[in-house]
N, C-alpha and C positions, 0 to 999 in steps of 0.2 A: 351355504344355505342348505338346510336339511331337505332330504328327498321328499318328505311328506308335504312340504310347502308347494311343490310343483304339481301335486296330484290334482287339485281343484281346477287347474288350467288345462292340462293335457288329457286328463281322464275323460272329460266330455268329448274332446276331439276324437279320441279312440273309440268312444261309445257310438258316436254318430257314424264313424267309418265302419264299425262292426255291423251296425244296423243296415247300412247300404250294402255291405258285402253279403249279408244274409238275404236281402231282397234280390240281389243279382243271382245269388245261389239258387233261389226259387225259380227265377227265370231260366237259368241254365238247365235246371232239372226238367222244366217243361219242354225245353228244346231238345233234350237228350233223346226223346222218342224219334226224332227225325233221323238219327243215326249219322250225324255229321261228324267226321273225324276230328278228334281233339277235344270234343265237348266233355268227355269224361275226365280228362286231365284238368281242364279248367274248373270243373266241379270240385275235384279233389283239392285244387289250389285254393279255392274259396273256402272250403271247409278248414283247411290248414290256417288260412288267414283269419277266419272267424275265431279260431282257438288262440291264435297268436296275439291278437291285439289286447284282449283282457289280461292275459298274463303279463304283457309288457306294461300296460297301464297301471296294474296293481303291484308293481315292483316294490313299492314301499312296505307292503304287508305280506307278500309271499316270500318264501325262502328263495335264495339265489339260484338254486338248482332249477326252480320253476321260472322265476322272473328273468333270469339271464340265459341259462343253458337251454331250457325247453322252449322259451318264447323265441329266442333268436334262431334256434334250430328250425322251429315251425315257419318262421319268416323266410329263411333260406329255402326250405322245402317248398313253400308256396311259390316263391319266385321260380324255382326250378321246374315245378309242375306247370306253371304258366308258359314257360319256354317250350316244354315238351308238348303242351296243347297246341301252341302256335305251329310247331314243327309238324305235328301230325295233321293239322288242318291244312297246311300248305304242301303236304306231301314230301317233306324233307326229312333227313335223318334226325332222330330225336336225341341221340347221344345220351340216352337215359342212364346208362351205367356210369358215364363220366360225371353227370350231375349228382347221381346218388353217392358216388365216391366223394365229391366235393362236400355234400351235406354231412356225410359220416366223418370226414376229416375236420370239418368245422365244429361238429359236436364234440369230437375228441379234444380239440383245442380249447373250446369253451369250458369243458369239464376240467381240464388240467389247470387253466388259468383262473378258475373259480374256486375249486376245491383244494388243489395242491399248491399252486402259487397264485395269489390274488393280485393279478396284474390287469387292471381295468383297460389300460391303453391297448394291450394286445387283444383283449376281448372285443373292443370296438373295431379294431382293424379286421379281425376275423369275420365278425358279423356283418358290418357295413361293406367291407371290401368284397366279401363273397357275393352279396346281393348286387353290388355294382357290376361285378363280372357277368352275372347272369343276365342283367338287363342290357348291358352292352351287346351281348350276343343276341338278345331278343330284338333290340332295335335294328341290328344288321339284318336279321332274318326277315322282319316285316318290311324293311326298306328294299331288300334285294329280291325277294321272292313273292311279290304280289301276284295273285293269279291273273292271267290275261283276261280281258273282257269284263272285269269288275271295277267298280269305282275305286279310285286311288285314295280318296280323302281319308277313309277309315284306317287304311294301312299307314299312310304318312302320319296321321295323328297318333296312331299306336306307336310308330317308331319314335316320334317326338316325345311322347309321354315316357316311353321306355328310356330314352336318352336322358330326359330330365330326372327320372328316378335314379338312374345310374350316377349322374353327376351329383345329386344330393347325397347319396350314400358314399360316393368316393370322396366328396368334400368333407363329410363327417369323419371318415376314416383318416384322412390326411390331417384334419384340424386337431382331432383328439389324439391321434396316433403320434403327432409331432410334439405333443405335450401342451398344446394351447387349450384354453378353456378350463373349466372347473371339473376335473375328473371325478371329484367326489359327488357331483350331481350332474349327470348327463342330461337330465330333464329340467334344468334350471329355467326359471320364468324370465329369461332374457328375451328381448325382442327377436334377435336373430335365431335363437334356439327354438322358440315357440313357432316362429314363422317357418323354419325349415322342417320341423316335425309336422306341422299342420299341412304343408305342401306334400310331404311324403305320404301322410295319411290320406290326403285327397286323391293322390295319384293311384292309390291301390284300388279303390272301387272304380276309378276312371278307366283303368286298364281292363278291368273285368267287364265294364259296360261295353268297351270296344270289342272285346272277345264275343260278347253276345251279339253285337252289331254285325260282326263278321259272319257269325252263324246265320243270322237273319238275312243278310245280303246274299249269302250262298244259297239259302233256301229260295229266296226270291228269284235269283238268277236261274236256278234249276227249274223252278215253276214256269218262268218266262220261256226258257228253252223248250220245255215240254209242250207248252201251249203253241209255240211257233213252229215246231218241228214235227215231221212225220215220224211216228214211233218206230217204224221198221228201217227206213233208209236214212233218217237223220237229215233229209232235205227239208226245205221250207214247206209248210203246208200250203195248200192252194190259197187260202185266205191271206196268209202272211206274205206269200210270194206276190200276189196281185197288189196288195197294199204297198209293198216296196216298189213294184214296177210303176204304179201310179205316181208315187213321189218322184221316181227317177224321170218319168216322162215329163213331169212339170219342170224339173230342173233342165232337161234337155230342150224343152220349149223356150226357156229363158236364155240358155247359153247358146242355143243353135247347134249343139252337138248331135251327131247321128246316134240313133238307138236301134239296135236290132234284137229281134226276138226269135228264138228257135223253138219249135214244138217238136219233140222227139217221141217216137212210139216204137217199142220193141216189136220186131217182126215175129209173127207166128207164136206169140206168147202163150196163147191157149194150148197150142200143140205141146209146148214145154210142160205145162201143168198136166195135160192129159197123159203124156208119154212118160214123164219122169216124176210126177207128183207135185203137189203145191209147195212142199218144202224146197224142192229144187228150184221152183219158180221164184220163191222168196230169195234164195241164194243168188239167182241171176239178177234180181232187182237190186240187191245190196251191192253185188259186184259191179253192176252198171253205174250206180250212183257214186261209188268209191272211185271208180275209174274216171268218171266225168269230173269229179272234184279235183282230182290230181292233174287233169289236163287243162282245166280252166285257168284263166289269167286272174291276176289281182283285180278285184272289182266286179268280176263276173259272178253270177250265182244261179242256183238251180232250185226248182220247186216241183213237187209232185202234184200234177193236175188231177190225177185219178187213175187207179189201176196201174197199167204199165206206161202211162203217158206222162211225160215230164216237160216242163218249160225251162228254157235256158235264156237268161237275160245277159245281153252283151252291151253294156252302156258305153257311150263314146266310141262306138265302133262303126266305121263305114261298111257298106254292104259287101264290098270285095273282101275286106279283112274278115268280116263275119262268116262269109262263105269258106274262107281258108280255115278258120277256127272250127267250123262245123265239119269240114272234110277231115281235119285231123282227128276230131272226136269219132267220126264214123269209122275211120281206119283203125283206130285204137280198139274200138268195140269189136270190129270184125276179127281182129287178131287175138282177142281175149278168149281164154278157156276157163270155164267155171267148173270146179270140182264138185260133184254131187255124189250121193250114195250109189247112184247107178253108173258112175264114171264121169269123165270130163265131157262137156258139151260146148259147142260154139253157138253163137246167136248173132243177130245183126239188128240194126236200128235204121228206121227211116225218119227223115227230118223235113220240116217245112220252115222256111226262113221268111220272116216278114220284117219290113223296114218301117219305122215310125215316120208318119208324115205330119207336118205341122197341123195342129187342130184336131188330129185324130185321137180317139180314146183308146183305152186298153182293149175294149170290146172289139174295136175295129182292127187293132193289131192282132188280137187272138184269132179273129175270123180269117184274116188274110193268111196267117200261119197255118191254120187248120185246113184251108183250101189247098195250100201248097203241100201240106203233109198228105192230103188225100191224093194229090197228083203224084207224089213220090210213091205211094202205095200202088197206084195204078200203073206206074212206070216199071214195076217189078220189084219194089222194095230194095232195102239196103242202098237207099239213094237220098240225095238232098235236092229239093226243089225250092227255088225262091219264088216270091210272089209275082215276079215279072215273067215267070215261066222257064227261066234257065235251070238246068239240072246237071247234077253230077251223079253218075250211077256206077256201082261196083260190078265188075265181072266176076260175081261169086256164084257158086253153085248153091243156090238157096235151098234146094231140096235136101241138102245135107247139113244145113246150119243148125238144126235142132237134134241131130243124132250124136251119140257118144263119139268122141274123137278117138 
C-alpha cells in the first residue's frame, strides 16, 4: 500500500494532537511566571512536539531527512525534555547529559540508516526504542518520587500514561524490528496500526496536561500553605490552628479521648527585643518553634496565637502525659542557646495547661489555659501551671536568661 494512502487517516490525528499540544503550550507559558521548577523544560518539550508531529504526518511529501531523521529526533528530544522537566519539578537529578547523548546517538543512527544504508527496521528500533526507554524512566520517576502532602492521583495517572506510551513504542519497535508488518508502509491504514498510532498521539497531549496539572497542584498547595502558616515561624496561623482544634475537639467528644491544650509564652521577650534588637527576637521565635516541632509527637501541632504566644495541641493525651510533654518542652527551651549578632543568648518559656471537658468550647479551653499561663508568670516564670493549680517550676536564674551566654 503506498504511503500516500495512509495520509488521509493519520494526518488529521496528528493535526488534532498538534493543536492540543499548542494549547497546552500556551497554558504552560502562562504558568511559567510562577517560577515552578521544570516548567521551562516542559515548554521546550511541547515546542519540540509541535514541530515533530507535522514532519511525521507529512512523511509522504517531505524528504526522508526531515520526515524520518528530524521528526524522530524531535520526538525523542521532546520525550527527554519531558523527563527532565519531571525530574526538576520533583527535585531529582535530571541526567540531562545522558539524555542528550541518547538523542545525539539516535540522530546519528537515523542518519546512517537513512542516507548511507536504508534499513527501515533499524530506524524503527532506534526511534521507538529510544522513546520507550525515556518513558520507562519517566514512569518510575513519577511513581517513586511523588511529593509528600500532594494528591497522588495526578502522579499515578502520569506514571500509567508514561508506562502506556513506553509499551506502545516498545511494541512497535519489537513488532517491526522483528520483521513483522509492512515495513514499506509504517503508517498503513490497518486497524491495529491506526489504533496504536492514535493512542500514541493521544497520550502526548495527555502527558502535557498532567504536567500542567502538577504545576497547578503545586501552586495551589503553596498558596494553601501560605494561607494557613505564619510567614516567619511556619507554624499554623491562629485562625487555622483554632479551626483544627475545633475539629479535633468534636472528634474527642465523640470518641471520649482526652484533649489537652498548652498556651506557651516566651518570658521577657520585650527585653530581648530591647537589648538585642528585633532581628534577634525574630531568631528566638524561629528557634523556639523549630525546637518545639522537633520535640512534639506525631499528631501534636503548634500555632502562633500572636506575638510571642503559641498554642500547642495535644490530642488523645491524658493530663499527666500532657504535663510530662510540656515539661520536656520547657527543659529543652531552657537549655537552648540562640546565636544572634550580639552573641548567644538563652531564654525561657512559661506555659499554661488546660484539659478539655465534655461540652466545653475552644473559648473555654483557651480561657483556662490563659488563666494557668498567668499563674505561671506570677509564680516566677519558666514554669508550667495546669488549670487545676498544680505547677512545675524551674530553679533558673531568670535574671540572666536574656543576657549573652
